[in-house]
C-alpha positions in Angstrom: -50.7 -58.6 -3.5 -47.7 -59.7 -3.8 -47.1 -63.4 -1.4 -46.0 -62.8 1.9 -46.9 -59.4 2.2 -50.1 -59.6 4.3 -48.3 -61.8 7.1 -45.3 -59.1 7.7 -47.6 -56.4 8.0 -49.9 -57.9 10.3 -46.8 -59.2 12.6 -45.1 -55.4 12.5 -48.4 -53.8 13.7 -47.6 -54.1 17.4 -44.3 -53.1 17.4 -45.3 -49.4 15.6 -48.1 -48.8 17.9 -46.1 -49.3 21.0 -43.3 -47.2 19.1 -45.5 -44.3 18.7 -46.8 -44.6 22.5 -43.5 -44.2 23.7 -42.7 -41.2 21.1 -45.8 -39.8 22.5 -44.7 -40.1 25.9 -41.1 -38.7 25.6 -42.6 -35.8 23.7 -44.4 -35.0 27.1 -42.1 -35.6 29.4 -39.1 -33.3 27.6 -39.8 -29.8 28.8 -38.0 -26.9 26.6 -34.8 -26.5 28.9 -34.0 -30.0 27.7 -30.7 -29.4 25.1 -32.1 -31.9 22.9 -35.3 -29.8 22.3 -32.9 -26.5 22.0 -30.9 -27.9 19.0 -33.9 -29.1 17.4 -35.2 -25.8 17.4 -31.9 -24.1 16.3 -31.6 -26.7 13.6 -35.6 -26.3 12.5 -36.2 -22.5 12.7 -33.1 -20.1 12.1 -33.5 -16.7 13.4 -35.3 -13.8 10.8 -32.7 -11.5 11.2 -30.4 -14.2 9.6 -30.9 -14.0 6.1 -30.2 -16.9 3.5 -27.4 -17.2 2.2 -27.5 -16.8 -1.6 -24.9 -18.8 -3.9 -22.0 -16.8 -4.4 -20.9 -16.9 -8.7 -17.4 -18.3 -8.8 -15.1 -15.8 -10.9 -14.8 -17.5 -14.2 -10.5 -18.2 -14.4 -10.3 -16.7 -18.0 -12.1 -13.4 -17.3 -10.2 -10.2 -17.1 -10.1 -8.1 -14.2 -12.3 -5.1 -15.4 -9.7 -2.0 -17.2 -8.2 -0.1 -14.4 -9.5 -2.1 -11.8 -7.1 -2.6 -8.9 -6.9 -6.2 -10.2 -6.1 -4.9 -13.5 -3.1 -2.7 -12.3 -1.8 -4.9 -10.4 -2.1 -7.7 -13.3 -0.3 -4.9 -15.3 2.9 -5.1 -13.0 6.2 -6.5 -14.7 8.2 -9.4 -13.1 11.2 -7.8 -11.6 14.6 -9.9 -10.6 15.3 -9.6 -6.6 16.8 -6.7 -5.7 20.4 -6.7 -4.6 21.6 -6.8 -1.3 22.0 -2.6 -0.8 25.4 -1.0 -0.8 24.9 2.3 0.9 26.8 5.1 -0.5 29.4 7.3 1.4 28.0 10.5 2.3 30.3 13.8 2.6 31.6 14.8 6.4 32.0 18.2 5.3 28.9 19.7 7.5 26.3 19.7 4.2 24.0 17.1 3.2 25.0 15.4 0.0 23.2 16.4 -3.4 22.1 13.9 -5.8 20.4 13.7 -9.6 20.9 10.1 -9.3 22.0 8.1 -6.4 25.7 7.2 -7.3 25.6 3.5 -7.3 26.3 0.8 -10.2 23.9 -1.2 -8.5 20.4 -2.5 -11.1 18.0 -0.7 -9.3 15.8 2.3 -9.6 14.2 4.6 -7.0 10.3 6.2 -7.2 9.3 9.1 -5.3 6.0 11.0 -4.7 5.4 14.6 -3.6 3.7 17.1 -2.2 0.4 15.1 -0.9 -2.2 18.0 -0.7 -3.3 17.9 -4.1 -5.1 14.2 -4.6 -4.9 11.2 -2.5 -6.0 8.2 -4.8 -7.4 5.6 -2.2 -6.4 3.0 -4.7 -2.7 3.8 -4.3 -2.5 1.8 -1.1 -3.8 -1.0 -2.1 -2.1 -1.1 -5.3 1.5 -0.2 -3.2 0.6 -3.1 -1.1 -0.4 -5.7 -3.7 2.4 -4.8 -6.1 4.8 -4.4 -3.2 6.1 -0.9 -5.1 8.8 0.3 -2.7 7.8 4.6 -2.9 9.7 6.9 -1.0 7.2 9.9 -0.1 8.6 14.1 0.2 6.1 15.5 1.7 4.9 18.7 3.1 4.1 19.0 6.7 0.8 20.5 6.2 -0.3 17.8 4.3 0.9 15.4 6.3 -0.8 17.0 9.3 -4.7 16.8 7.4 -4.2 13.7 5.6 -2.1 11.8 8.1 -4.2 8.6 8.4 -3.9 8.5 4.6 -0.1 8.3 4.5 0.5 6.5 7.4 -1.4 3.4 5.5 1.2 3.7 2.9 3.8 3.8 5.3 2.5 0.6 7.0 2.6 -0.9 3.5 6.2 -0.3 3.0 6.4 3.5 2.3 9.1 6.1 4.1 7.9 9.7 4.8 10.8 12.1 4.4 10.9 16.0 4.2 9.4 18.6 1.6 9.4 21.8 3.6 6.5 23.1 5.2 5.4 26.2 2.5 6.4 24.7 -1.1 8.5 28.1 -1.5 11.9 28.0 -3.4 14.7 27.8 -1.1 17.6 28.9 -3.6 19.2 32.8 -2.5 17.0 32.6 0.5 18.8 33.1 4.5 19.9 30.3 6.2 17.3 30.7 8.9 14.5 30.8 6.5 15.9 27.6 4.7 16.4 26.3 8.2 12.9 27.1 9.6 11.2 25.8 6.5 13.2 22.4 6.5 13.9 22.2 10.3 10.0 23.0 11.0 8.8 20.2 8.3 11.4 17.8 9.7 9.8 18.7 13.1 6.6 18.2 12.7 6.9 15.0 10.1 8.7 12.9 13.5 5.5 14.4 15.8 3.1 12.4 13.1 4.9 9.6 12.0 7.5 9.1 14.9 10.5 8.8 12.9 13.2 11.5 11.8 13.3 12.6 8.0 16.9 12.0 6.8 16.1 12.9 3.4 14.8 16.1 1.6 13.9 17.3 -1.4 13.8 21.3 -2.0 11.0 22.8 -4.1 10.9 22.5 -7.5 14.6 21.2 -6.8 15.9 24.6 -6.5 18.7 25.0 -3.7 21.8 26.5 -2.8 24.9 25.6 -0.7 22.7 26.9 2.1 20.4 24.6 1.4 22.8 21.5 1.6 23.9 23.2 5.1 20.5 23.9 6.4 19.3 20.3 5.2 21.8 18.8 7.2 21.8 20.6 10.3 18.0 19.4 10.7 18.9 15.9 10.4 19.2 14.9 6.5 21.9 12.9 5.0 21.2 13.9 1.3 18.9 16.1 -1.0 17.6 14.6 -3.8 16.6 16.0 -7.4 15.6 13.6 -9.9 16.2 12.0 -13.5 12.9 11.1 -14.5 9.3 12.8 -13.8 5.7 10.3 -14.1 2.8 12.5 -15.1 -0.6 11.1 -16.1 1.3 7.8 -17.2 3.6 9.2 -19.2 7.7 8.8 -18.2 9.9 11.9 -19.2 13.1 11.6 -19.1 15.7 14.5 -17.6 18.8 13.3 -19.3 20.2 12.2 -22.8 20.2 8.5 -22.5 16.2 8.4 -22.6 16.4 5.3 -20.6 16.2 4.4 -16.6 20.4 4.5 -15.5 21.0 2.2 -12.2 20.5 4.9 -9.0 17.9 7.1 -10.9 15.4 8.9 -8.8 11.5 8.9 -10.3 9.9 11.6 -9.7 5.9 11.8 -9.5 3.4 13.5 -7.0 0.1 12.8 -5.2 -2.3 13.5 -8.0 -5.6 11.8 -9.7 -3.4 9.8 -12.2 -1.0 8.1 -9.3 -2.2 4.7 -10.2 -1.2 5.6 -13.9 2.0 7.3 -13.3 3.2 4.0 -10.5 2.4 1.4 -13.2 4.1 3.7 -15.7 7.7 3.9 -13.3 7.4 0.4 -12.8 7.3 -0.4 -16.7 10.2 1.9 -17.8 12.2 0.3 -14.7 11.5 -3.3 -15.8 12.3 -2.0 -19.5 15.7 -0.9 -18.2 16.4 -4.6 -16.8 16.5 -2.8 -13.3 14.7 -3.3 -9.8 12.5 -0.9 -8.0 14.2 -0.9 -4.4 13.7 1.4 -1.5 15.9 4.9 -1.1 16.5 4.7 2.7 18.0 1.5 2.4 21.1 3.4 -0.2 21.1 6.1 2.1 22.1 5.1 5.5 
């Protein structure tokens, strides 16, 4: 035994006994409702319904997102220059809506439009539009908009705009004024009821139209009727003009189909290759 240890131990025994007695007395006199008692139970006995947390594995900073996951699509989006301050185009005052394949502007912008709405509505599109900040104009048939209102409202909430694409998606060219007005105004009325805003742009089904279409569209509240300069399908851009490159003011057409994520990405890459920035059509037609 080390020198001095026995003497120190002997002197401490009465103190230890006294402390033990006090602790025993305290344990008997503190009731279950005492706050100290409650804190001890909470700390020592977690409720059975709360499972013990498991450590989450932190993703590796060098890990690549899974192919065609949302993170992958977002990672593929090019970086665009800031869009210029929109300069709205002049509208006709003839009692008919303007008709354009390409918006008449020299500003370095192009426009993404999505048609129909009844065939497919990929759920990832909503998050993709939000994460990549994609400005989109949706030309919807009113029955599809009524059946899938929640989906289109979510796209609207992240920056999309709802516009008019008739009720039945029938060709309008050569039809009577009354027929065309019913198709256009009837859809506009329903879309306004669903989304709280009357459409101001119109796309005729298949792009087929005549002078009666432009008059009826104007009378239903449309300022402009749009065709397109490129189509995008299954991730491939198809040019409708001989330039084979997106030009300022071009309108890219795609549809609510299963490959819409690929179509949006292909459109963004084509716009970027042309040195342009995607912009919202409605900011240029007021």
